[in-house]
C-alpha angles and dihedrals in degrees: 000000000000118000119204122201144123118307126219093263093054092049092049093048092049091047091051091049092050092049092049091049093049091046090052092049092049090052090049092053093045091050090048091051091051091048091050091049094048091046090051093051092048091050090049090050091052093049091047088055086068091049091052092047097046095080088054090058089055092051098055096125115120094207091062101043096099096039093096093221096099139048096261092055081060114223089150121227096013120146090268090057115056111222105180142022128187121212115178106320095332123094114204115204124201121214113194122208115185119183133173113253097208123040094213098043117050094188096085115073135178119214122203120184119197115197114208131184140155113254111217114181119226 
């Protein structure tokens, strides 16, 4: 009687192929999780840009620009101007840059808000 089956070499080769396939899938899921996390933090940063700019919309009164009690008077990071927000374990910091649009007329200003945070991967 002659028995046919898998030899030791075939079993080792198939085991190595299964391990390589599972390792590749694990790396794929880990990379997907990192991408999802980074995408989430960038979306939160973009949405917080609106939160940091909303007080500026409320202060659009030319007679109060130089008063110093609002964001457009630009004493940066005062209580009228939010400068940081924490969501989860990530702290988002706002850096305001206000410039005059016209050199001859100081009444028009451009506001740029940069949102910065440290990306720590899970």
